[in-house]
C-alpha positions, -999 to 999 in steps of 0.1 A, spaced: 846 -26 282 820 -37 314 807 -69 314 773 -63 329 739 -79 327 713 -65 305 684 -52 324 654 -78 329 639 -64 297 673 -69 276 684 -100 258 719 -116 266 749 -110 288 775 -87 269 800 -118 274 775 -138 253 773 -117 224 796 -138 204 776 -169 210 748 -154 201 760 -140 168 771 -174 159 741 -193 167 721 -204 135 748 -187 111 759 -223 98 725 -238 89 721 -204 69 755 -209 50 743 -246 43 709 -236 30 727 -220 2 734 -255 -12 693 -259 -15 685 -225 -32 714 -228 -59 696 -260 -70 662 -245 -74 669 -211 -90 647 -202 -116 665 -183 -142 645 -154 -163 656 -136 -190 673 -104 -180 670 -70 -199 702 -54 -209 719 -34 -179 711 3 -183 743 24 -189 767 29 -159 742 11 -138 724 -22 -129 687 -33 -134 677 -59 -107 649 -73 -127 613 -87 -119 597 -114 -96 618 -135 -72 651 -129 -92 647 -92 -88 642 -98 -51 671 -118 -49 692 -93 -65 683 -66 -42 692 -86 -13 725 -93 -32 728 -56 -37 723 -50 2 747 -78 10 772 -65 -9 771 -31 5 773 -47 41 799 -70 31 822 -41 17 815 -20 50 826 -47 74 856 -55 50 866 -17 55 859 -19 93 886 -46 97 910 -27 78 906 5 96 921 23 129 891 17 152 894 -24 147 930 -22 152 927 -8 187 894 -21 195 890 -45 226 892 -81 219 857 -89 224 847 -61 199 875 -73 174 858 -107 175 822 -94 170 833 -73 140 854 -103 127 820 -125 129 802 -97 113 824 -94 84 824 -133 78 787 -135 78 781 -106 54 808 -119 29 791 -155 33 755 -139 25 769 -120 -6 787 -149 -18 755 -170 -13 732 -148 -31 762 -144 -62 761 -181 -68 724 -187 -62 717 -160 -91 743 -171 -113 740 -157 -147 714 -137 -133 731 -119 -108 740 -83 -109 777 -73 -111 796 -58 -83 785 -25 -69 806 7 -65 804 19 -28 814 52 -11 822 52 27 838 86 27 811 98 52 822 72 79 855 77 98 871 42 103 893 52 130 866 64 155 844 37 173 811 57 173 814 64 137 819 29 128 791 14 154 767 39 143 771 33 106 769 -6 112 737 2 130 723 19 101 733 -8 79 719 -37 101 688 -19 109 683 -10 73 691 -46 61 665 -62 86 638 -38 76 644 -45 38 641 -85 41 610 -78 62 596 -53 37 604 -78 6 592 -110 24 556 -106 15 565 -104 -23 586 -136 -26 567 -162 -45 588 -195 -39 586 -213 -5 624 -221 -10 634 -186 -14 610 -173 13 625 -198 38 662 -188 29 651 -151 35 637 -159 68 669 -173 81 691 -148 68 670 -121 83 670 -136 117 709 -134 115 706 -99 102 685 -93 133 714 -106 157 739 -84 141 717 -54 146 708 -64 184 744 -68 188 756 -36 175 731 -17 196 741 -36 227 778 -22 218 765 10 215 744 14 249 751 -17 269 727 -28 297 696 -10 278 664 -22 258 678 -8 228 688 -40 211 650 -40 205 641 -3 207 610 14 202 624 26 169 624 -9 153 596 -27 173 560 -15 174 533 -16 204 523 -50 188 560 -65 188 563 -64 152 596 -53 135 598 -23 111 594 -30 75 608 -7 46 597 -6 9 621 -14 -19 621 26 -27 629 34 9 657 11 12 674 17 -20 669 55 -11 688 54 20 715 29 5 723 53 -22 741 74 4 769 48 1 759 31 -33 773 47 -62 760 25 -88 726 36 -103 703 8 -91 671 3 -116 644 -14 -93 615 -1 -113 603 -40 -121 601 -50 -82 566 -50 -69 552 -20 -51 
C-alpha cells in the first residue's frame, strides 16, 4: 500500500492511521467505570416473542447503542477470521485488529453498564458480505462506521443524563475516527475521510433517527427489535 500524504484538505498521513485510531480509546474504556456506577435501572416490559424490546428513556437509548455495538463487534470478529484479513497488508491487519478491539470493548461496556436492563445477544447475518474480498469488507466497514456515527449523533439530543451524554460523546468520537480511517483506506489521499455525504455545508455531521438506523441495520440483524418506546 502506498504511503503518501493526504492532500492539504486531508486528515493525516496514511502511516499514522494506527496512532490516530488509538488516540482517546483508553479514556473511553476507563469512563465505563463511571457509567456502571450511576445506571438508573427501570422496570422493563417483557421481551416480545423472538425479539427484544429496547425500553424507554436513557435505558432504551443505551440499549439502542448496545445493539449497534453488538453488530459492529460481530462484524469485526468475522473480518479477522476471514480471507481478506489473512492476506491483508501489515498496516491493514493492525487497523482491523484495533477496530475489533474497540468495538468489542464498546459492546462489553454497554453490557456491563446496563446490567439486568441489557437486551440479550442479537442474531446477525453477514451473508451479503464477502469476507475474502478487500473491497467487500471495507465497504461494509464504511457502512457500519458511518451508520454508527450518525446513530450517536441522532440519539444525543434525547439523552437526559449528563453522565450518559458525556460517554456517548466520547464513544462517537472514536467511531468517527474509525469511519475516517476506513474511508482513507478506500480512497487514500482524498477528502473522503470527511466527505460531503457526511458533512454538510455548515461543517456538521449527518444525523439519523432511531427508525432510520435500525431499518438500515435490519439488513444484518435478524432479531426483531422493538424500539417503539424511544423518543421520536
